[in-house]
TORKOL-4160 file (C-alpha; in steps of 0.2 Angstrom, whole numbers, padded with zeros to 4 digits, m for minus):
364
<pt num="1" X="0016" Y="0109" Z="0069"/>
<pt num="2" X="0017" Y="0090" Z="0072"/>
<pt num="3" X="0020" Y="0078" Z="0058"/>
<pt num="4" X="0003" Y="0071" Z="0060"/>
<pt num="5" X="m0005" Y="0088" Z="0058"/>
<pt num="6" X="0005" Y="0091" Z="0042"/>
<pt num="7" X="0002" Y="0075" Z="0032"/>
<pt num="8" X="m0014" Y="0073" Z="0022"/>
<pt num="9" X="m0022" Y="0059" Z="0013"/>
<pt num="10" X="m0035" Y="0062" Z="0000"/>
<pt num="11" X="m0044" Y="0052" Z="m0014"/>
<pt num="12" X="m0050" Y="0060" Z="m0030"/>
<pt num="13" X="m0061" Y="0052" Z="m0043"/>
<pt num="14" X="m0063" Y="0056" Z="m0062"/>
<pt num="15" X="m0079" Y="0056" Z="m0073"/>
<pt num="16" X="m0078" Y="0044" Z="m0088"/>
<pt num="17" X="m0068" Y="0050" Z="m0102"/>
<pt num="18" X="m0053" Y="0046" Z="m0112"/>
<pt num="19" X="m0038" Y="0040" Z="m0101"/>
<pt num="20" X="m0028" Y="0056" Z="m0104"/>
<pt num="21" X="m0042" Y="0067" Z="m0100"/>
<pt num="22" X="m0046" Y="0058" Z="m0084"/>
<pt num="23" X="m0028" Y="0060" Z="m0079"/>
<pt num="24" X="m0029" Y="0078" Z="m0082"/>
<pt num="25" X="m0045" Y="0081" Z="m0073"/>
<pt num="26" X="m0038" Y="0072" Z="m0057"/>
<pt num="27" X="m0021" Y="0081" Z="m0057"/>
<pt num="28" X="m0031" Y="0098" Z="m0058"/>
<pt num="29" X="m0041" Y="0093" Z="m0042"/>
<pt num="30" X="m0025" Y="0092" Z="m0031"/>
<pt num="31" X="m0022" Y="0107" Z="m0020"/>
<pt num="32" X="m0008" Y="0118" Z="m0026"/>
<pt num="33" X="m0003" Y="0124" Z="m0009"/>
<pt num="34" X="0004" Y="0107" Z="m0003"/>
<pt num="35" X="0019" Y="0097" Z="m0007"/>
<pt num="36" X="0014" Y="0081" Z="m0015"/>
<pt num="37" X="0023" Y="0066" Z="m0009"/>
<pt num="38" X="0014" Y="0051" Z="m0018"/>
<pt num="39" X="0002" Y="0049" Z="m0032"/>
<pt num="40" X="m0006" Y="0032" Z="m0034"/>
<pt num="41" X="m0018" Y="0029" Z="m0048"/>
<pt num="42" X="m0030" Y="0015" Z="m0049"/>
<pt num="43" X="m0038" Y="0010" Z="m0066"/>
<pt num="44" X="m0043" Y="m0004" Z="m0078"/>
<pt num="45" X="m0032" Y="m0007" Z="m0093"/>
<pt num="46" X="m0038" Y="m0020" Z="m0105"/>
<pt num="47" X="m0022" Y="m0030" Z="m0106"/>
<pt num="48" X="m0003" Y="m0028" Z="m0101"/>
<pt num="49" X="0001" Y="m0020" Z="m0117"/>
<pt num="50" X="m0012" Y="m0006" Z="m0114"/>
<pt num="51" X="m0006" Y="m0006" Z="m0095"/>
<pt num="52" X="0012" Y="m0001" Z="m0101"/>
<pt num="53" X="0006" Y="0011" Z="m0114"/>
<pt num="54" X="m0005" Y="0020" Z="m0100"/>
<pt num="55" X="0008" Y="0019" Z="m0087"/>
<pt num="56" X="0020" Y="0028" Z="m0099"/>
<pt num="57" X="0007" Y="0041" Z="m0103"/>
<pt num="58" X="0004" Y="0044" Z="m0085"/>
<pt num="59" X="0023" Y="0046" Z="m0081"/>
<pt num="60" X="0024" Y="0059" Z="m0095"/>
<pt num="61" X="0009" Y="0069" Z="m0089"/>
<pt num="62" X="0014" Y="0069" Z="m0071"/>
<pt num="63" X="0032" Y="0074" Z="m0076"/>
<pt num="64" X="0025" Y="0089" Z="m0087"/>
<pt num="65" X="0013" Y="0094" Z="m0073"/>
<pt num="66" X="0026" Y="0094" Z="m0058"/>
<pt num="67" X="0042" Y="0097" Z="m0067"/>
<pt num="68" X="0057" Y="0096" Z="m0055"/>
<pt num="69" X="0045" Y="0093" Z="m0040"/>
<pt num="70" X="0039" Y="0076" Z="m0047"/>
<pt num="71" X="0031" Y="0065" Z="m0033"/>
<pt num="72" X="0032" Y="0047" Z="m0031"/>
<pt num="73" X="0021" Y="0038" Z="m0044"/>
<pt num="74" X="0012" Y="0022" Z="m0046"/>
<pt num="75" X="m0001" Y="0015" Z="m0058"/>
<pt num="76" X="m0011" Y="0000" Z="m0050"/>
<pt num="77" X="m0021" Y="m0011" Z="m0062"/>
<pt num="78" X="m0036" Y="m0014" Z="m0051"/>
<pt num="79" X="m0054" Y="m0010" Z="m0057"/>
<pt num="80" X="m0061" Y="0005" Z="m0046"/>
<pt num="81" X="m0079" Y="0002" Z="m0041"/>
<pt num="82" X="m0084" Y="0020" Z="m0037"/>
<pt num="83" X="m0076" Y="0029" Z="m0052"/>
<pt num="84" X="m0067" Y="0024" Z="m0069"/>
<pt num="85" X="m0051" Y="0031" Z="m0063"/>
<pt num="86" X="m0046" Y="0035" Z="m0045"/>
<pt num="87" X="m0031" Y="0045" Z="m0038"/>
<pt num="88" X="m0025" Y="0043" Z="m0020"/>
<pt num="89" X="m0014" Y="0058" Z="m0015"/>
<pt num="90" X="m0002" Y="0059" Z="0000"/>
<pt num="91" X="0003" Y="0077" Z="0003"/>
<pt num="92" X="0012" Y="0087" Z="0016"/>
<pt num="93" X="0011" Y="0105" Z="0022"/>
<pt num="94" X="0029" Y="0109" Z="0027"/>
<pt num="95" X="0035" Y="0123" Z="0039"/>
<pt num="96" X="0052" Y="0131" Z="0041"/>
<pt num="97" X="0060" Y="0116" Z="0049"/>
<pt num="98" X="0055" Y="0104" Z="0035"/>
<pt num="99" X="0066" Y="0101" Z="0020"/>
<pt num="100" X="0058" Y="0092" Z="0005"/>
<pt num="101" X="0069" Y="0085" Z="m0009"/>
<pt num="102" X="0062" Y="0078" Z="m0025"/>
<pt num="103" X="0074" Y="0065" Z="m0033"/>
<pt num="104" X="0075" Y="0051" Z="m0046"/>
<pt num="105" X="0084" Y="0035" Z="m0048"/>
<pt num="106" X="0083" Y="0030" Z="m0066"/>
<pt num="107" X="0064" Y="0031" Z="m0070"/>
<pt num="108" X="0058" Y="0031" Z="m0052"/>
<pt num="109" X="0054" Y="0048" Z="m0044"/>
<pt num="110" X="0055" Y="0048" Z="m0025"/>
<pt num="111" X="0054" Y="0061" Z="m0011"/>
<pt num="112" X="0064" Y="0063" Z="0005"/>
<pt num="113" X="0057" Y="0073" Z="0019"/>
<pt num="114" X="0069" Y="0078" Z="0034"/>
<pt num="115" X="0066" Y="0088" Z="0050"/>
<pt num="116" X="0073" Y="0088" Z="0068"/>
<pt num="117" X="0063" Y="0072" Z="0072"/>
<pt num="118" X="0066" Y="0060" Z="0057"/>
<pt num="119" X="0070" Y="0057" Z="0039"/>
<pt num="120" X="0056" Y="0050" Z="0028"/>
<pt num="121" X="0057" Y="0041" Z="0012"/>
<pt num="122" X="0042" Y="0040" Z="0000"/>
<pt num="123" X="0046" Y="0029" Z="m0014"/>
<pt num="124" X="0037" Y="0016" Z="m0025"/>
<pt num="125" X="0031" Y="0011" Z="m0042"/>
<pt num="126" X="0044" Y="m0002" Z="m0042"/>
<pt num="127" X="0042" Y="m0015" Z="m0055"/>
<pt num="128" X="0052" Y="m0027" Z="m0066"/>
<pt num="129" X="0058" Y="m0021" Z="m0082"/>
<pt num="130" X="0048" Y="m0036" Z="m0090"/>
<pt num="131" X="0031" Y="m0039" Z="m0082"/>
<pt num="132" X="0028" Y="m0056" Z="m0090"/>
<pt num="133" X="0042" Y="m0065" Z="m0081"/>
<pt num="134" X="0038" Y="m0076" Z="m0067"/>
<pt num="135" X="0032" Y="m0068" Z="m0051"/>
<pt num="136" X="0047" Y="m0075" Z="m0042"/>
<pt num="137" X="0059" Y="m0067" Z="m0055"/>
<pt num="138" X="0049" Y="m0050" Z="m0054"/>
<pt num="139" X="0049" Y="m0050" Z="m0035"/>
<pt num="140" X="0068" Y="m0052" Z="m0034"/>
<pt num="141" X="0071" Y="m0038" Z="m0047"/>
<pt num="142" X="0059" Y="m0027" Z="m0038"/>
<pt num="143" X="0067" Y="m0029" Z="m0021"/>
<pt num="144" X="0084" Y="m0026" Z="m0029"/>
<pt num="145" X="0078" Y="m0009" Z="m0035"/>
<pt num="146" X="0071" Y="m0005" Z="m0018"/>
<pt num="147" X="0088" Y="m0010" Z="m0010"/>
<pt num="148" X="0097" Y="0002" Z="m0022"/>
<pt num="149" X="0086" Y="0017" Z="m0017"/>
<pt num="150" X="0087" Y="0013" Z="0002"/>
<pt num="151" X="0106" Y="0012" Z="0001"/>
<pt num="152" X="0108" Y="0027" Z="m0009"/>
<pt num="153" X="0098" Y="0038" Z="0003"/>
<pt num="154" X="0105" Y="0030" Z="0019"/>
<pt num="155" X="0089" Y="0021" Z="0024"/>
<pt num="156" X="0092" Y="0003" Z="0032"/>
<pt num="157" X="0080" Y="m0011" Z="0025"/>
<pt num="158" X="0072" Y="m0012" Z="0042"/>
<pt num="159" X="0068" Y="0007" Z="0041"/>
<pt num="160" X="0053" Y="0002" Z="0030"/>
<pt num="161" X="0038" Y="0006" Z="0040"/>
<pt num="162" X="0024" Y="0004" Z="0027"/>
<pt num="163" X="0024" Y="m0007" Z="0011"/>
<pt num="164" X="0010" Y="m0009" Z="m0002"/>
<pt num="165" X="0012" Y="m0025" Z="m0013"/>
<pt num="166" X="0002" Y="m0027" Z="m0028"/>
<pt num="167" X="0003" Y="m0045" Z="m0036"/>
<pt num="168" X="m0004" Y="m0050" Z="m0053"/>
<pt num="169" X="m0016" Y="m0064" Z="m0051"/>
<pt num="170" X="m0011" Y="m0066" Z="m0033"/>
<pt num="171" X="m0019" Y="m0083" Z="m0029"/>
<pt num="172" X="m0015" Y="m0091" Z="m0045"/>
<pt num="173" X="m0001" Y="m0104" Z="m0048"/>
<pt num="174" X="0013" Y="m0103" Z="m0060"/>
<pt num="175" X="0018" Y="m0122" Z="m0061"/>
<pt num="176" X="0019" Y="m0128" Z="m0043"/>
<pt num="177" X="0021" Y="m0110" Z="m0036"/>
<pt num="178" X="0007" Y="m0099" Z="m0029"/>
<pt num="179" X="0011" Y="m0081" Z="m0034"/>
<pt num="180" X="0008" Y="m0074" Z="m0017"/>
<pt num="181" X="0019" Y="m0087" Z="m0009"/>
<pt num="182" X="0033" Y="m0084" Z="m0022"/>
<pt num="183" X="0032" Y="m0065" Z="m0018"/>
<pt num="184" X="0033" Y="m0069" Z="0001"/>
<pt num="185" X="0048" Y="m0080" Z="m0002"/>
<pt num="186" X="0057" Y="m0065" Z="m0011"/>
<pt num="187" X="0052" Y="m0053" Z="0002"/>
<pt num="188" X="0058" Y="m0065" Z="0016"/>
<pt num="189" X="0075" Y="m0066" Z="0007"/>
<pt num="190" X="0076" Y="m0047" Z="0006"/>
<pt num="191" X="0071" Y="m0044" Z="0024"/>
<pt num="192" X="0083" Y="m0057" Z="0030"/>
<pt num="193" X="0098" Y="m0046" Z="0027"/>
<pt num="194" X="0094" Y="m0037" Z="0043"/>
<pt num="195" X="0087" Y="m0039" Z="0060"/>
<pt num="196" X="0069" Y="m0033" Z="0063"/>
<pt num="197" X="0070" Y="m0030" Z="0082"/>
<pt num="198" X="0056" Y="m0017" Z="0081"/>
<pt num="199" X="0044" Y="m0027" Z="0071"/>
<pt num="200" X="0041" Y="m0029" Z="0052"/>
<pt num="201" X="0032" Y="m0015" Z="0042"/>
<pt num="202" X="0014" Y="m0013" Z="0041"/>
<pt num="203" X="0009" Y="m0020" Z="0023"/>
<pt num="204" X="m0004" Y="m0025" Z="0011"/>
<pt num="205" X="m0002" Y="m0040" Z="m0001"/>
<pt num="206" X="m0016" Y="m0039" Z="m0013"/>
<pt num="207" X="m0021" Y="m0044" Z="m0031"/>
<pt num="208" X="m0020" Y="m0035" Z="m0047"/>
<pt num="209" X="m0027" Y="m0041" Z="m0063"/>
<pt num="210" X="m0012" Y="m0034" Z="m0073"/>
<pt num="211" X="0005" Y="m0026" Z="m0071"/>
<pt num="212" X="0015" Y="m0040" Z="m0063"/>
<pt num="213" X="0023" Y="m0035" Z="m0046"/>
<pt num="214" X="0022" Y="m0017" Z="m0040"/>
<pt num="215" X="0028" Y="m0011" Z="m0023"/>
<pt num="216" X="0026" Y="0006" Z="m0015"/>
<pt num="217" X="0034" Y="0010" Z="0002"/>
<pt num="218" X="0037" Y="0023" Z="0016"/>
<pt num="219" X="0053" Y="0022" Z="0026"/>
<pt num="220" X="0058" Y="0032" Z="0041"/>
<pt num="221" X="0074" Y="0035" Z="0052"/>
<pt num="222" X="0070" Y="0043" Z="0068"/>
<pt num="223" X="0082" Y="0056" Z="0076"/>
<pt num="224" X="0074" Y="0061" Z="0093"/>
<pt num="225" X="0068" Y="0051" Z="0108"/>
<pt num="226" X="0050" Y="0058" Z="0107"/>
<pt num="227" X="0049" Y="0051" Z="0089"/>
<pt num="228" X="0048" Y="0032" Z="0087"/>
<pt num="229" X="0038" Y="0017" Z="0078"/>
<pt num="230" X="0028" Y="0004" Z="0087"/>
<pt num="231" X="0023" Y="m0013" Z="0080"/>
<pt num="232" X="0004" Y="m0017" Z="0084"/>
<pt num="233" X="m0003" Y="m0034" Z="0086"/>
<pt num="234" X="m0021" Y="m0039" Z="0086"/>
<pt num="235" X="m0025" Y="m0050" Z="0101"/>
<pt num="236" X="m0038" Y="m0059" Z="0090"/>
<pt num="237" X="m0026" Y="m0064" Z="0077"/>
<pt num="238" X="m0010" Y="m0073" Z="0075"/>
<pt num="239" X="0004" Y="m0062" Z="0068"/>
<pt num="240" X="0006" Y="m0065" Z="0049"/>
<pt num="241" X="0024" Y="m0068" Z="0051"/>
<pt num="242" X="0020" Y="m0082" Z="0064"/>
<pt num="243" X="0008" Y="m0092" Z="0053"/>
<pt num="244" X="0010" Y="m0111" Z="0053"/>
<pt num="245" X="0013" Y="m0121" Z="0037"/>
<pt num="246" X="m0005" Y="m0126" Z="0036"/>
<pt num="247" X="m0011" Y="m0109" Z="0030"/>
<pt num="248" X="0004" Y="m0106" Z="0018"/>
<pt num="249" X="0003" Y="m0111" Z="0000"/>
<pt num="250" X="0015" Y="m0121" Z="m0011"/>
<pt num="251" X="0031" Y="m0115" Z="m0018"/>
<pt num="252" X="0046" Y="m0126" Z="m0024"/>
<pt num="253" X="0059" Y="m0118" Z="m0014"/>
<pt num="254" X="0051" Y="m0115" Z="0003"/>
<pt num="255" X="0036" Y="m0107" Z="0012"/>
<pt num="256" X="0041" Y="m0091" Z="0020"/>
<pt num="257" X="0028" Y="m0082" Z="0031"/>
<pt num="258" X="0021" Y="m0065" Z="0026"/>
<pt num="259" X="0033" Y="m0053" Z="0034"/>
<pt num="260" X="0022" Y="m0039" Z="0040"/>
<pt num="261" X="0014" Y="m0033" Z="0056"/>
<pt num="262" X="m0005" Y="m0031" Z="0058"/>
<pt num="263" X="m0002" Y="m0012" Z="0060"/>
<pt num="264" X="0012" Y="0000" Z="0064"/>
<pt num="265" X="0012" Y="0017" Z="0072"/>
<pt num="266" X="0023" Y="0032" Z="0071"/>
<pt num="267" X="0023" Y="0043" Z="0087"/>
<pt num="268" X="0029" Y="0061" Z="0087"/>
<pt num="269" X="0028" Y="0069" Z="0104"/>
<pt num="270" X="0009" Y="0067" Z="0109"/>
<pt num="271" X="0002" Y="0062" Z="0093"/>
<pt num="272" X="0003" Y="0046" Z="0082"/>
<pt num="273" X="m0001" Y="0040" Z="0065"/>
<pt num="274" X="m0006" Y="0022" Z="0062"/>
<pt num="275" X="m0003" Y="0012" Z="0046"/>
<pt num="276" X="m0017" Y="m0001" Z="0046"/>
<pt num="277" X="m0011" Y="m0016" Z="0036"/>
<pt num="278" X="m0023" Y="m0025" Z="0024"/>
<pt num="279" X="m0035" Y="m0033" Z="0036"/>
<pt num="280" X="m0048" Y="m0046" Z="0033"/>
<pt num="281" X="m0060" Y="m0058" Z="0042"/>
<pt num="282" X="m0046" Y="m0069" Z="0050"/>
<pt num="283" X="m0047" Y="m0075" Z="0068"/>
<pt num="284" X="m0032" Y="m0084" Z="0075"/>
<pt num="285" X="m0024" Y="m0088" Z="0058"/>
<pt num="286" X="m0040" Y="m0095" Z="0050"/>
<pt num="287" X="m0052" Y="m0086" Z="0038"/>
<pt num="288" X="m0070" Y="m0085" Z="0043"/>
<pt num="289" X="m0077" Y="m0096" Z="0029"/>
<pt num="290" X="m0095" Y="m0097" Z="0023"/>
<pt num="291" X="m0102" Y="m0082" Z="0034"/>
<pt num="292" X="m0105" Y="m0071" Z="0019"/>
<pt num="293" X="m0099" Y="m0053" Z="0015"/>
<pt num="294" X="m0109" Y="m0044" Z="0029"/>
<pt num="295" X="m0101" Y="m0054" Z="0043"/>
<pt num="296" X="m0084" Y="m0054" Z="0035"/>
<pt num="297" X="m0085" Y="m0035" Z="0034"/>
<pt num="298" X="m0090" Y="m0033" Z="0052"/>
<pt num="299" X="m0077" Y="m0044" Z="0058"/>
<pt num="300" X="m0064" Y="m0035" Z="0047"/>
<pt num="301" X="m0070" Y="m0018" Z="0055"/>
<pt num="302" X="m0068" Y="m0026" Z="0072"/>
<pt num="303" X="m0050" Y="m0031" Z="0068"/>
<pt num="304" X="m0046" Y="m0013" Z="0063"/>
<pt num="305" X="m0054" Y="m0006" Z="0079"/>
<pt num="306" X="m0042" Y="m0018" Z="0089"/>
<pt num="307" X="m0027" Y="m0010" Z="0079"/>
<pt num="308" X="m0032" Y="0008" Z="0080"/>
<pt num="309" X="m0037" Y="0010" Z="0098"/>
<pt num="310" X="m0041" Y="0029" Z="0100"/>
<pt num="311" X="m0034" Y="0033" Z="0084"/>
<pt num="312" X="m0047" Y="0038" Z="0071"/>
<pt num="313" X="m0046" Y="0033" Z="0053"/>
<pt num="314" X="m0043" Y="0047" Z="0040"/>
<pt num="315" X="m0043" Y="0036" Z="0025"/>
<pt num="316" X="m0048" Y="0018" Z="0020"/>
<pt num="317" X="m0046" Y="0008" Z="0004"/>
<pt num="318" X="m0058" Y="m0007" Z="0002"/>
<pt num="319" X="m0054" Y="m0022" Z="m0009"/>
<pt num="320" X="m0068" Y="m0033" Z="m0014"/>
<pt num="321" X="m0067" Y="m0050" Z="m0023"/>
<pt num="322" X="m0083" Y="m0048" Z="m0032"/>
<pt num="323" X="m0088" Y="m0031" Z="m0040"/>
<pt num="324" X="m0107" Y="m0036" Z="m0037"/>
<pt num="325" X="m0103" Y="m0033" Z="m0018"/>
<pt num="326" X="m0099" Y="m0015" Z="m0020"/>
<pt num="327" X="m0117" Y="m0008" Z="m0017"/>
<pt num="328" X="m0119" Y="m0018" Z="m0001"/>
<pt num="329" X="m0101" Y="m0015" Z="0005"/>
<pt num="330" X="m0103" Y="0004" Z="0003"/>
<pt num="331" X="m0120" Y="0004" Z="0012"/>
<pt num="332" X="m0113" Y="m0006" Z="0027"/>
<pt num="333" X="m0097" Y="0005" Z="0028"/>
<pt num="334" X="m0108" Y="0021" Z="0028"/>
<pt num="335" X="m0117" Y="0014" Z="0043"/>
<pt num="336" X="m0101" Y="0017" Z="0053"/>
<pt num="337" X="m0102" Y="0036" Z="0049"/>
<pt num="338" X="m0084" Y="0038" Z="0047"/>
<pt num="339" X="m0085" Y="0054" Z="0036"/>
<pt num="340" X="m0068" Y="0050" Z="0028"/>
<pt num="341" X="m0062" Y="0047" Z="0010"/>
<pt num="342" X="m0064" Y="0029" Z="0005"/>
<pt num="343" X="m0060" Y="0020" Z="m0011"/>
<pt num="344" X="m0067" Y="0004" Z="m0017"/>
<pt num="345" X="m0057" Y="m0008" Z="m0029"/>
<pt num="346" X="m0061" Y="m0025" Z="m0036"/>
<pt num="347" X="m0046" Y="m0036" Z="m0032"/>
<pt num="348" X="m0041" Y="m0054" Z="m0027"/>
<pt num="349" X="m0038" Y="m0055" Z="m0009"/>
<pt num="350" X="m0023" Y="m0066" Z="m0004"/>
<pt num="351" X="m0035" Y="m0081" Z="0001"/>
<pt num="352" X="m0048" Y="m0088" Z="m0010"/>
<pt num="353" X="m0061" Y="m0088" Z="0004"/>
<pt num="354" X="m0060" Y="m0070" Z="0009"/>
<pt num="355" X="m0072" Y="m0058" Z="0001"/>
<pt num="356" X="m0066" Y="m0042" Z="0007"/>
<pt num="357" X="m0050" Y="m0033" Z="0014"/>
<pt num="358" X="m0048" Y="m0016" Z="0021"/>
<pt num="359" X="m0033" Y="m0005" Z="0024"/>
<pt num="360" X="m0030" Y="0013" Z="0029"/>
<pt num="361" X="m0022" Y="0027" Z="0039"/>
<pt num="362" X="m0028" Y="0032" Z="0057"/>
<pt num="363" X="m0022" Y="0047" Z="0067"/>
<pt num="364" X="m0023" Y="0051" Z="0086"/>
């Protein structure tokens, strides 16, 4: 079987209960006949103290549930809009050519998958040891941790193919530094250690209400000629890494552009998987301002269609700036009749004027 046939993306929701009981109910919903690669929980702690307490409880429960086969794990502080706690699961159905190794570096569990066409790394949950430091300090520490795992497992920095970046109060300023810009500067420093001849990763840079800086990633090293990655541009948008200074926010040191592609695909023989980066109502490099949620949503979906081509979405994650927009957003997206798992989160988008951002996975 092809990699694209064996990888699965699912979303599970919990009924309102205590946090431990909701976690238990979500874990019980996961199919037991698949190898779980990543668990991403999305919830609403009251403050960073409660966030850390819940994260610790979550780590303990997942460790007890999976034992030595502990998947990559992250806890994102974003209020879910269609459930009190949401779990996104990335899983895999291996055949005899696939070797899956569950590993850990310090407190971070990660998974390495290897077959004749590629080696894959599923890692994340990377955070600073102290999440009330400046975003610049946290970001630097997070990328140092990422660098250690990449080096340990023999994945070059430029093998990162998809990255999820969650930044507390993303559009706010700490002194003269905007948080997202501070993160972009740290990411730019980390990426500058290598050439990116085949494009940057697909990525999402999105707000979190708590939790500091949190990063998840997929990386891949291809081993055969019929397996490769392709950066994907949108002809309707300027590449994010080519933005001009006028759309970048202030930071004391510099203003690095966001280093990501609009999408990136992995091809295996005659099939491909498309990582859709966080996508919003941007044309050229300018946001569509003052057009309302409905128009921004339709422009966002048009941008996604430009990126996916014939590939069909198999999962979407929708970020809304205002929780009051959930009902309308769900109605509008249902009109596309996608028939796929979709989660809805309340989160600050990286520009104040943007009301919605959508990311996802598509397979052709």
